PDB file of N, CA, C and O in Angstrom:
ATOM      1  N   UNK A   1       0.701  -1.273   0.151  1.00  0.00           N
ATOM      2  CA  UNK A   1       0.103   0.088  -0.207  1.00  0.00           C
ATOM      3  C   UNK A   1       0.709   0.989   0.090  1.00  0.00           C
ATOM      4  O   UNK A   1       1.424   1.020   1.091  1.00  0.00           O
ATOM      5  N   UNK A   2       0.512   2.213  -0.963  1.00  0.00           N
ATOM      6  CA  UNK A   2       1.082   3.372  -1.044  1.00  0.00           C
ATOM      7  C   UNK A   2       0.691   4.549  -0.409  1.00  0.00           C
ATOM      8  O   UNK A   2       1.413   5.522  -0.191  1.00  0.00           O
ATOM      9  N   UNK A   3      -0.558   4.408  -0.105  1.00  0.00           N
ATOM     10  CA  UNK A   3      -1.518   5.398   0.649  1.00  0.00           C
ATOM     11  C   UNK A   3      -2.617   4.629   1.557  1.00  0.00           C
ATOM     12  O   UNK A   3      -3.482   3.920   1.043  1.00  0.00           O
ATOM     13  N   UNK A   4      -2.533   4.783   2.612  1.00  0.00           N
ATOM     14  CA  UNK A   4      -3.574   4.219   3.778  1.00  0.00           C
ATOM     15  C   UNK A   4      -4.821   5.042   3.892  1.00  0.00           C
ATOM     16  O   UNK A   4      -5.718   4.555   4.581  1.00  0.00           O
ATOM     17  N   UNK A   5      -5.034   6.233   3.318  1.00  0.00           N
ATOM     18  CA  UNK A   5      -5.955   6.956   3.328  1.00  0.00           C
ATOM     19  C   UNK A   5      -6.281   7.516   4.952  1.00  0.00           C
ATOM     20  O   UNK A   5      -7.362   7.877   5.417  1.00  0.00           O
ATOM     21  N   UNK A   6      -5.134   7.453   5.520  1.00  0.00           N
ATOM     22  CA  UNK A   6      -5.630   7.974   6.848  1.00  0.00           C
ATOM     23  C   UNK A   6      -5.906   6.878   7.983  1.00  0.00           C
ATOM     24  O   UNK A   6      -6.096   7.192   9.158  1.00  0.00           O
ATOM     25  N   UNK A   7      -5.907   5.640   7.540  1.00  0.00           N
ATOM     26  CA  UNK A   7      -6.120   4.367   8.567  1.00  0.00           C
ATOM     27  C   UNK A   7      -4.761   3.726   8.477  1.00  0.00           C
ATOM     28  O   UNK A   7      -3.800   3.967   7.747  1.00  0.00           O
ATOM     29  N   UNK A   8      -4.969   2.794   9.482  1.00  0.00           N
ATOM     30  CA  UNK A   8      -3.755   1.849  10.128  1.00  0.00           C
ATOM     31  C   UNK A   8      -4.132   0.344   9.219  1.00  0.00           C
ATOM     32  O   UNK A   8      -5.091   0.286   8.450  1.00  0.00           O
ATOM     33  N   UNK A   9      -3.334  -0.643   9.437  1.00  0.00           N
ATOM     34  CA  UNK A   9      -3.519  -1.999   8.890  1.00  0.00           C
ATOM     35  C   UNK A   9      -3.602  -2.635  10.620  1.00  0.00           C
ATOM     36  O   UNK A   9      -2.949  -2.478  11.652  1.00  0.00           O
ATOM     37  N   UNK A  10      -4.828  -3.427  10.180  1.00  0.00           N
ATOM     38  CA  UNK A  10      -5.115  -4.198  11.463  1.00  0.00           C
ATOM     39  C   UNK A  10      -4.900  -6.027  11.065  1.00  0.00           C
ATOM     40  O   UNK A  10      -5.787  -6.778  10.658  1.00  0.00           O
ATOM     41  N   UNK A  11      -3.467  -6.374  11.337  1.00  0.00           N
ATOM     42  CA  UNK A  11      -3.004  -7.516  10.491  1.00  0.00           C
ATOM     43  C   UNK A  11      -3.666  -8.681  11.095  1.00  0.00           C
ATOM     44  O   UNK A  11      -4.021  -9.555  10.304  1.00  0.00           O
ATOM     45  N   UNK A  12      -3.861  -8.830  12.139  1.00  0.00           N
ATOM     46  CA  UNK A  12      -4.799  -9.948  12.562  1.00  0.00           C
ATOM     47  C   UNK A  12      -6.208 -10.135  12.205  1.00  0.00           C
ATOM     48  O   UNK A  12      -6.804 -11.198  12.382  1.00  0.00           O
ATOM     49  N   UNK A  13      -6.702  -9.131  11.724  1.00  0.00           N
ATOM     50  CA  UNK A  13      -8.123  -8.976  11.242  1.00  0.00           C
ATOM     51  C   UNK A  13      -7.994  -8.819   9.714  1.00  0.00           C
ATOM     52  O   UNK A  13      -8.996  -8.565   9.045  1.00  0.00           O
ATOM     53  N   UNK A  14      -6.824  -8.962   9.170  1.00  0.00           N
ATOM     54  CA  UNK A  14      -6.975  -8.577   7.825  1.00  0.00           C
ATOM     55  C   UNK A  14      -7.830  -7.401   7.243  1.00  0.00           C
ATOM     56  O   UNK A  14      -8.424  -7.438   6.165  1.00  0.00           O
ATOM     57  N   UNK A  15      -7.801  -6.282   8.178  1.00  0.00           N
ATOM     58  CA  UNK A  15      -8.409  -5.141   8.012  1.00  0.00           C
ATOM     59  C   UNK A  15      -7.589  -3.839   7.944  1.00  0.00           C
ATOM     60  O   UNK A  15      -6.393  -3.794   8.233  1.00  0.00           O
ATOM     61  N   UNK A  16      -8.381  -2.695   7.508  1.00  0.00           N
ATOM     62  CA  UNK A  16      -7.847  -1.583   7.804  1.00  0.00           C
ATOM     63  C   UNK A  16      -8.850  -0.947   9.052  1.00  0.00           C
ATOM     64  O   UNK A  16     -10.078  -0.872   9.009  1.00  0.00           O
ATOM     65  N   UNK A  17      -8.094  -0.582   9.993  1.00  0.00           N
ATOM     66  CA  UNK A  17      -8.574   0.379  11.041  1.00  0.00           C
ATOM     67  C   UNK A  17      -8.649   1.914  10.968  1.00  0.00           C
ATOM     68  O   UNK A  17      -7.746   2.651  11.365  1.00  0.00           O
ATOM     69  N   UNK A  18      -9.792   2.324  10.431  1.00  0.00           N
ATOM     70  CA  UNK A  18      -9.906   3.545  10.251  1.00  0.00           C
ATOM     71  C   UNK A  18     -10.763   4.546  11.151  1.00  0.00           C
ATOM     72  O   UNK A  18     -11.321   5.602  10.853  1.00  0.00           O
ATOM     73  N   UNK A  19     -10.681   3.907  12.256  1.00  0.00           N
ATOM     74  CA  UNK A  19     -11.294   4.785  13.438  1.00  0.00           C
ATOM     75  C   UNK A  19     -12.525   4.657  13.468  1.00  0.00           C
ATOM     76  O   UNK A  19     -12.972   4.190  12.420  1.00  0.00           O
ATOM     77  N   UNK A  20     -13.522   4.956  14.504  1.00  0.00           N
ATOM     78  CA  UNK A  20     -14.751   5.141  14.638  1.00  0.00           C
ATOM     79  C   UNK A  20     -15.188   6.041  13.745  1.00  0.00           C
ATOM     80  O   UNK A  20     -14.652   6.978  13.153  1.00  0.00           O
ATOM     81  N   UNK A  21     -16.750   5.365  13.769  1.00  0.00           N
ATOM     82  CA  UNK A  21     -17.605   6.667  12.789  1.00  0.00           C
ATOM     83  C   UNK A  21     -18.928   6.493  13.598  1.00  0.00           C
ATOM     84  O   UNK A  21     -19.576   5.489  13.893  1.00  0.00           O
ATOM     85  N   UNK A  22     -19.112   7.887  13.864  1.00  0.00           N
ATOM     86  CA  UNK A  22     -20.280   8.404  14.759  1.00  0.00           C
ATOM     87  C   UNK A  22     -21.464   7.686  13.920  1.00  0.00           C
ATOM     88  O   UNK A  22     -21.392   7.183  12.798  1.00  0.00           O
ATOM     89  N   UNK A  23     -22.573   7.786  14.789  1.00  0.00           N
ATOM     90  CA  UNK A  23     -23.992   7.631  14.030  1.00  0.00           C
ATOM     91  C   UNK A  23     -24.170   8.735  13.329  1.00  0.00           C
ATOM     92  O   UNK A  23     -23.740   9.825  13.707  1.00  0.00           O
ATOM     93  N   UNK A  24     -24.865   8.541  12.168  1.00  0.00           N
ATOM     94  CA  UNK A  24     -25.090   9.657  10.899  1.00  0.00           C
ATOM     95  C   UNK A  24     -23.870  10.442  10.447  1.00  0.00           C
ATOM     96  O   UNK A  24     -24.119  11.491   9.853  1.00  0.00           O
ATOM     97  N   UNK A  25     -22.726  10.151  10.607  1.00  0.00           N
ATOM     98  CA  UNK A  25     -21.410  10.534  10.247  1.00  0.00           C
ATOM     99  C   UNK A  25     -21.101   9.604   8.915  1.00  0.00           C
ATOM    100  O   UNK A  25     -21.301   8.400   8.760  1.00  0.00           O
ATOM    101  N   UNK A  26     -20.453  10.740   7.863  1.00  0.00           N
ATOM    102  CA  UNK A  26     -20.275   9.907   6.664  1.00  0.00           C
ATOM    103  C   UNK A  26     -18.546  10.339   6.306  1.00  0.00           C
ATOM    104  O   UNK A  26     -18.105  11.488   6.311  1.00  0.00           O
ATOM    105  N   UNK A  27     -17.803   9.145   6.025  1.00  0.00           N
ATOM    106  CA  UNK A  27     -16.497   9.858   5.687  1.00  0.00           C
ATOM    107  C   UNK A  27     -16.164   9.081   4.143  1.00  0.00           C
ATOM    108  O   UNK A  27     -16.747   8.101   3.679  1.00  0.00           O
ATOM    109  N   UNK A  28     -15.124   9.805   3.582  1.00  0.00           N
ATOM    110  CA  UNK A  28     -14.557   9.275   2.444  1.00  0.00           C
ATOM    111  C   UNK A  28     -13.284   8.851   2.443  1.00  0.00           C
ATOM    112  O   UNK A  28     -12.364   9.610   2.748  1.00  0.00           O
ATOM    113  N   UNK A  29     -13.102   7.610   2.105  1.00  0.00           N
ATOM    114  CA  UNK A  29     -11.532   7.379   2.305  1.00  0.00           C
ATOM    115  C   UNK A  29     -11.009   6.860   0.634  1.00  0.00           C
ATOM    116  O   UNK A  29     -11.827   6.460  -0.194  1.00  0.00           O
ATOM    117  N   UNK A  30      -9.761   6.945   0.405  1.00  0.00           N
ATOM    118  CA  UNK A  30      -9.087   6.893  -0.678  1.00  0.00           C
ATOM    119  C   UNK A  30      -8.190   5.930  -0.619  1.00  0.00           C
ATOM    120  O   UNK A  30      -7.533   6.157   0.396  1.00  0.00           O
ATOM    121  N   UNK A  31      -7.744   4.861  -1.206  1.00  0.00           N
ATOM    122  CA  UNK A  31      -6.713   3.968  -0.673  1.00  0.00           C
ATOM    123  C   UNK A  31      -5.824   3.740  -2.247  1.00  0.00           C
ATOM    124  O   UNK A  31      -6.409   3.824  -3.327  1.00  0.00           O
ATOM    125  N   UNK A  32      -4.831   3.543  -2.163  1.00  0.00           N
ATOM    126  CA  UNK A  32      -3.803   3.297  -3.382  1.00  0.00           C
ATOM    127  C   UNK A  32      -2.645   2.588  -2.988  1.00  0.00           C
ATOM    128  O   UNK A  32      -2.003   2.754  -1.951  1.00  0.00           O
ATOM    129  N   UNK A  33      -2.329   1.398  -4.340  1.00  0.00           N
ATOM    130  CA  UNK A  33      -1.415   0.528  -3.965  1.00  0.00           C
ATOM    131  C   UNK A  33      -0.843   0.312  -5.322  1.00  0.00           C
ATOM    132  O   UNK A  33      -1.309   0.700  -6.393  1.00  0.00           O
ATOM    133  N   UNK A  34       0.303  -0.407  -5.091  1.00  0.00           N
ATOM    134  CA  UNK A  34       1.027  -1.044  -6.499  1.00  0.00           C
ATOM    135  C   UNK A  34       1.457  -2.301  -6.546  1.00  0.00           C
ATOM    136  O   UNK A  34       2.440  -2.727  -5.939  1.00  0.00           O
ATOM    137  N   UNK A  35       0.676  -2.978  -7.324  1.00  0.00           N
ATOM    138  CA  UNK A  35       0.859  -4.727  -7.388  1.00  0.00           C
ATOM    139  C   UNK A  35       2.267  -5.054  -7.412  1.00  0.00           C
ATOM    140  O   UNK A  35       2.926  -4.491  -8.286  1.00  0.00           O
ATOM    141  N   UNK A  36       2.964  -5.985  -6.498  1.00  0.00           N
ATOM    142  CA  UNK A  36       4.278  -6.296  -6.665  1.00  0.00           C
ATOM    143  C   UNK A  36       4.588  -7.726  -6.670  1.00  0.00           C
ATOM    144  O   UNK A  36       5.686  -8.254  -6.501  1.00  0.00           O
ATOM    145  N   UNK A  37       3.286  -8.351  -6.921  1.00  0.00           N
ATOM    146  CA  UNK A  37       3.330  -9.890  -6.824  1.00  0.00           C
ATOM    147  C   UNK A  37       2.135 -10.405  -7.883  1.00  0.00           C
ATOM    148  O   UNK A  37       0.965 -10.027  -7.818  1.00  0.00           O
ATOM    149  N   UNK A  38       2.642 -11.296  -8.818  1.00  0.00           N
ATOM    150  CA  UNK A  38       1.715 -11.738  -9.762  1.00  0.00           C
ATOM    151  C   UNK A  38       0.750 -12.663  -9.274  1.00  0.00           C
ATOM    152  O   UNK A  38       1.009 -13.410  -8.331  1.00  0.00           O
ATOM    153  N   UNK A  39      -0.525 -12.657  -9.955  1.00  0.00           N
ATOM    154  CA  UNK A  39      -1.623 -13.449  -9.338  1.00  0.00           C
ATOM    155  C   UNK A  39      -2.770 -12.821  -9.385  1.00  0.00           C
ATOM    156  O   UNK A  39      -2.909 -11.637  -9.692  1.00  0.00           O
ATOM    157  N   UNK A  40      -4.075 -13.975  -8.931  1.00  0.00           N
ATOM    158  CA  UNK A  40      -5.150 -13.450  -9.080  1.00  0.00           C
ATOM    159  C   UNK A  40      -5.579 -12.969  -7.892  1.00  0.00           C
ATOM    160  O   UNK A  40      -5.032 -13.718  -7.082  1.00  0.00           O
ATOM    161  N   UNK A  41      -6.346 -12.029  -7.169  1.00  0.00           N
ATOM    162  CA  UNK A  41      -6.754 -11.603  -5.983  1.00  0.00           C
ATOM    163  C   UNK A  41      -8.175 -11.117  -5.778  1.00  0.00           C
ATOM    164  O   UNK A  41      -8.828 -10.593  -6.680  1.00  0.00           O
ATOM    165  N   UNK A  42      -8.606 -11.312  -4.583  1.00  0.00           N
ATOM    166  CA  UNK A  42     -10.347 -11.221  -4.590  1.00  0.00           C
ATOM    167  C   UNK A  42     -10.105 -10.275  -3.197  1.00  0.00           C
ATOM    168  O   UNK A  42      -9.484 -10.484  -2.155  1.00  0.00           O
ATOM    169  N   UNK A  43     -10.953  -9.065  -3.729  1.00  0.00           N
ATOM    170  CA  UNK A  43     -11.165  -7.995  -2.651  1.00  0.00           C
ATOM    171  C   UNK A  43     -12.809  -7.904  -2.091  1.00  0.00           C
ATOM    172  O   UNK A  43     -13.784  -8.303  -2.728  1.00  0.00           O
ATOM    173  N   UNK A  44     -12.830  -7.353  -0.911  1.00  0.00           N
ATOM    174  CA  UNK A  44     -13.983  -7.369  -0.338  1.00  0.00           C
ATOM    175  C   UNK A  44     -14.084  -6.116   0.610  1.00  0.00           C
ATOM    176  O   UNK A  44     -13.395  -6.081   1.629  1.00  0.00           O
ATOM    177  N   UNK A  45     -14.704  -5.369   0.373  1.00  0.00           N
ATOM    178  CA  UNK A  45     -14.929  -3.935   0.991  1.00  0.00           C
ATOM    179  C   UNK A  45     -15.994  -3.907   1.909  1.00  0.00           C
ATOM    180  O   UNK A  45     -17.011  -4.134   1.254  1.00  0.00           O
ATOM    181  N   UNK A  46     -16.288  -3.738   3.143  1.00  0.00           N
ATOM    182  CA  UNK A  46     -17.155  -3.457   4.203  1.00  0.00           C
ATOM    183  C   UNK A  46     -17.072  -2.752   5.400  1.00  0.00           C
ATOM    184  O   UNK A  46     -15.987  -2.718   5.980  1.00  0.00           O
ATOM    185  N   UNK A  47     -17.860  -2.290   5.777  1.00  0.00           N
ATOM    186  CA  UNK A  47     -17.843  -1.815   7.311  1.00  0.00           C
ATOM    187  C   UNK A  47     -17.968  -2.544   8.450  1.00  0.00           C
ATOM    188  O   UNK A  47     -19.119  -2.928   8.658  1.00  0.00           O
ATOM    189  N   UNK A  48     -17.220  -2.831   9.189  1.00  0.00           N
ATOM    190  CA  UNK A  48     -17.548  -3.940  10.012  1.00  0.00           C
ATOM    191  C   UNK A  48     -16.848  -3.266  11.499  1.00  0.00           C
ATOM    192  O   UNK A  48     -16.117  -2.277  11.535  1.00  0.00           O
ATOM    193  N   UNK A  49     -17.275  -4.062  12.638  1.00  0.00           N
ATOM    194  CA  UNK A  49     -16.564  -3.746  13.890  1.00  0.00           C
ATOM    195  C   UNK A  49     -15.423  -4.430  13.944  1.00  0.00           C
ATOM    196  O   UNK A  49     -15.204  -5.525  13.426  1.00  0.00           O
ATOM    197  N   UNK A  50     -14.452  -3.550  14.793  1.00  0.00           N
ATOM    198  CA  UNK A  50     -13.185  -4.257  14.735  1.00  0.00           C
ATOM    199  C   UNK A  50     -13.064  -5.052  15.911  1.00  0.00           C
ATOM    200  O   UNK A  50     -11.913  -5.321  16.253  1.00  0.00           O
ATOM    201  N   UNK A  51     -13.962  -5.466  16.573  1.00  0.00           N
ATOM    202  CA  UNK A  51     -14.100  -6.246  17.802  1.00  0.00           C
ATOM    203  C   UNK A  51     -15.042  -7.587  17.626  1.00  0.00           C
ATOM    204  O   UNK A  51     -16.190  -7.539  17.186  1.00  0.00           O
ATOM    205  N   UNK A  52     -14.322  -8.877  18.070  1.00  0.00           N
ATOM    206  CA  UNK A  52     -14.517 -10.335  17.395  1.00  0.00           C
ATOM    207  C   UNK A  52     -16.108 -10.194  18.143  1.00  0.00           C
ATOM    208  O   UNK A  52     -16.252  -9.765  19.287  1.00  0.00           O
ATOM    209  N   UNK A  53     -17.103 -10.587  17.368  1.00  0.00           N
ATOM    210  CA  UNK A  53     -17.127 -11.300  16.016  1.00  0.00           C
ATOM    211  C   UNK A  53     -17.086 -10.545  14.644  1.00  0.00           C
ATOM    212  O   UNK A  53     -17.418 -11.034  13.564  1.00  0.00           O
ATOM    213  N   UNK A  54     -16.699  -9.480  14.827  1.00  0.00           N
ATOM    214  CA  UNK A  54     -16.510  -8.495  13.684  1.00  0.00           C
ATOM    215  C   UNK A  54     -17.915  -8.457  12.832  1.00  0.00           C
ATOM    216  O   UNK A  54     -18.091  -8.968  11.725  1.00  0.00           O
ATOM    217  N   UNK A  55     -18.663  -7.885  13.445  1.00  0.00           N
ATOM    218  CA  UNK A  55     -20.394  -7.663  12.720  1.00  0.00           C
ATOM    219  C   UNK A  55     -20.298  -6.551  11.834  1.00  0.00           C
ATOM    220  O   UNK A  55     -19.798  -5.451  12.071  1.00  0.00           O
ATOM    221  N   UNK A  56     -20.862  -6.981  10.730  1.00  0.00           N
ATOM    222  CA  UNK A  56     -21.248  -5.564   9.858  1.00  0.00           C
ATOM    223  C   UNK A  56     -21.897  -4.649  10.343  1.00  0.00           C
ATOM    224  O   UNK A  56     -22.926  -4.783  11.004  1.00  0.00           O
ATOM    225  N   UNK A  57     -21.294  -3.517  10.028  1.00  0.00           N
ATOM    226  CA  UNK A  57     -22.014  -1.945  10.511  1.00  0.00           C
ATOM    227  C   UNK A  57     -23.254  -1.954   9.837  1.00  0.00           C
ATOM    228  O   UNK A  57     -24.273  -1.923  10.527  1.00  0.00           O
ATOM    229  N   UNK A  58     -23.355  -1.998   8.422  1.00  0.00           N
ATOM    230  CA  UNK A  58     -24.226  -1.943   7.561  1.00  0.00           C
ATOM    231  C   UNK A  58     -25.042  -2.661   7.053  1.00  0.00           C
ATOM    232  O   UNK A  58     -25.452  -2.483   5.906  1.00  0.00           O
ATOM    233  N   UNK A  59     -25.569  -3.953   8.101  1.00  0.00           N
ATOM    234  CA  UNK A  59     -26.120  -5.337   7.707  1.00  0.00           C
ATOM    235  C   UNK A  59     -27.520  -4.864   7.394  1.00  0.00           C
ATOM    236  O   UNK A  59     -27.912  -3.919   8.078  1.00  0.00           O
ATOM    237  N   UNK A  60     -28.218  -5.272   6.626  1.00  0.00           N
ATOM    238  CA  UNK A  60     -29.644  -5.455   6.565  1.00  0.00           C
ATOM    239  C   UNK A  60     -30.376  -6.522   6.252  1.00  0.00           C
ATOM    240  O   UNK A  60     -29.632  -7.344   5.716  1.00  0.00           O
ATOM    241  N   UNK A  61     -31.562  -6.945   6.328  1.00  0.00           N
ATOM    242  CA  UNK A  61     -32.477  -8.128   6.124  1.00  0.00           C
ATOM    243  C   UNK A  61     -31.976  -8.819   4.810  1.00  0.00           C
ATOM    244  O   UNK A  61     -31.994 -10.047   4.728  1.00  0.00           O
ATOM    245  N   UNK A  62     -31.584  -8.129   3.906  1.00  0.00           N
ATOM    246  CA  UNK A  62     -31.055  -8.751   2.601  1.00  0.00           C
ATOM    247  C   UNK A  62     -29.469  -9.090   2.687  1.00  0.00           C
ATOM    248  O   UNK A  62     -29.091 -10.098   2.089  1.00  0.00           O
ATOM    249  N   UNK A  63     -28.675  -8.438   3.278  1.00  0.00           N
ATOM    250  CA  UNK A  63     -27.459  -8.682   3.375  1.00  0.00           C
ATOM    251  C   UNK A  63     -26.944  -7.378   3.658  1.00  0.00           C
ATOM    252  O   UNK A  63     -27.605  -6.339   3.665  1.00  0.00           O
ATOM    253  N   UNK A  64     -25.382  -7.531   3.955  1.00  0.00           N
ATOM    254  CA  UNK A  64     -24.669  -6.367   4.258  1.00  0.00           C
ATOM    255  C   UNK A  64     -24.151  -5.797   2.834  1.00  0.00           C
ATOM    256  O   UNK A  64     -24.016  -6.465   1.809  1.00  0.00           O
ATOM    257  N   UNK A  65     -23.891  -4.414   2.996  1.00  0.00           N
ATOM    258  CA  UNK A  65     -23.437  -3.450   1.846  1.00  0.00           C
ATOM    259  C   UNK A  65     -21.917  -4.001   1.896  1.00  0.00           C
ATOM    260  O   UNK A  65     -21.040  -3.638   2.679  1.00  0.00           O
ATOM    261  N   UNK A  66     -21.811  -5.045   0.783  1.00  0.00           N
ATOM    262  CA  UNK A  66     -20.109  -5.054   0.440  1.00  0.00           C
ATOM    263  C   UNK A  66     -20.056  -4.894  -0.923  1.00  0.00           C
ATOM    264  O   UNK A  66     -20.930  -5.147  -1.752  1.00  0.00           O
ATOM    265  N   UNK A  67     -18.682  -4.342  -1.116  1.00  0.00           N
ATOM    266  CA  UNK A  67     -18.210  -4.163  -2.568  1.00  0.00           C
ATOM    267  C   UNK A  67     -17.449  -5.252  -2.902  1.00  0.00           C
ATOM    268  O   UNK A  67     -16.617  -5.411  -2.009  1.00  0.00           O
ATOM    269  N   UNK A  68     -17.329  -6.135  -3.821  1.00  0.00           N
ATOM    270  CA  UNK A  68     -16.229  -7.301  -4.117  1.00  0.00           C
ATOM    271  C   UNK A  68     -15.669  -6.974  -5.203  1.00  0.00           C
ATOM    272  O   UNK A  68     -16.358  -6.368  -6.023  1.00  0.00           O
ATOM    273  N   UNK A  69     -14.316  -7.266  -5.509  1.00  0.00           N
ATOM    274  CA  UNK A  69     -14.077  -6.969  -6.924  1.00  0.00           C
ATOM    275  C   UNK A  69     -12.699  -8.077  -7.008  1.00  0.00           C
ATOM    276  O   UNK A  69     -11.986  -8.375  -6.050  1.00  0.00           O
ATOM    277  N   UNK A  70     -12.582  -8.481  -8.144  1.00  0.00           N
ATOM    278  CA  UNK A  70     -10.761  -9.610  -8.182  1.00  0.00           C
ATOM    279  C   UNK A  70     -10.088  -8.418  -9.354  1.00  0.00           C
ATOM    280  O   UNK A  70     -10.534  -7.461  -9.988  1.00  0.00           O
ATOM    281  N   UNK A  71      -8.853  -9.066  -9.214  1.00  0.00           N
ATOM    282  CA  UNK A  71      -7.882  -8.294  -9.864  1.00  0.00           C
ATOM    283  C   UNK A  71      -6.754  -9.466 -10.214  1.00  0.00           C
ATOM    284  O   UNK A  71      -6.264 -10.283  -9.434  1.00  0.00           O
ATOM    285  N   UNK A  72      -6.485  -9.279 -11.709  1.00  0.00           N
ATOM    286  CA  UNK A  72      -5.429 -10.135 -12.085  1.00  0.00           C
ATOM    287  C   UNK A  72      -4.371  -9.435 -12.290  1.00  0.00           C
ATOM    288  O   UNK A  72      -4.534  -8.376 -12.896  1.00  0.00           O
ATOM    289  N   UNK A  73      -2.911  -9.831 -11.828  1.00  0.00           N
ATOM    290  CA  UNK A  73      -1.718  -9.053 -11.867  1.00  0.00           C
ATOM    291  C   UNK A  73      -0.796  -9.867 -12.677  1.00  0.00           C
ATOM    292  O   UNK A  73      -0.613 -10.999 -12.231  1.00  0.00           O
ATOM    293  N   UNK A  74      -0.011  -9.482 -14.042  1.00  0.00           N
ATOM    294  CA  UNK A  74       0.512 -10.313 -14.768  1.00  0.00           C
ATOM    295  C   UNK A  74       1.863  -9.733 -14.846  1.00  0.00           C
ATOM    296  O   UNK A  74       1.968  -8.515 -14.696  1.00  0.00           O
ATOM    297  N   UNK A  75       2.937 -10.466 -15.067  1.00  0.00           N
ATOM    298  CA  UNK A  75       4.443 -10.158 -15.303  1.00  0.00           C
ATOM    299  C   UNK A  75       4.080  -8.939 -16.479  1.00  0.00           C
ATOM    300  O   UNK A  75       3.143  -8.842 -17.272  1.00  0.00           O
ATOM    301  N   UNK A  76       5.217  -8.101 -16.219  1.00  0.00           N
ATOM    302  CA  UNK A  76       5.359  -7.260 -17.501  1.00  0.00           C
ATOM    303  C   UNK A  76       6.581  -7.348 -18.020  1.00  0.00           C
ATOM    304  O   UNK A  76       6.859  -6.733 -19.050  1.00  0.00           O
TER     305      UNK A  76
END
């Protein structure tokens, strides 16, 4: 990662710790990175509590708001 957007890495949770978000508060985060490993990677972005059992913050009856995507990095 070249820019953590003001967050820290929570390695044990495989997550970014971006601090508390108060009720009705909104924030915008921007992350940047440069791939250095060849392979296919799956990403999942969601707001979760940073305490076990890591519940989703924005959970709904039809599931949590989660953004997912895959990226393939090839050798240049």
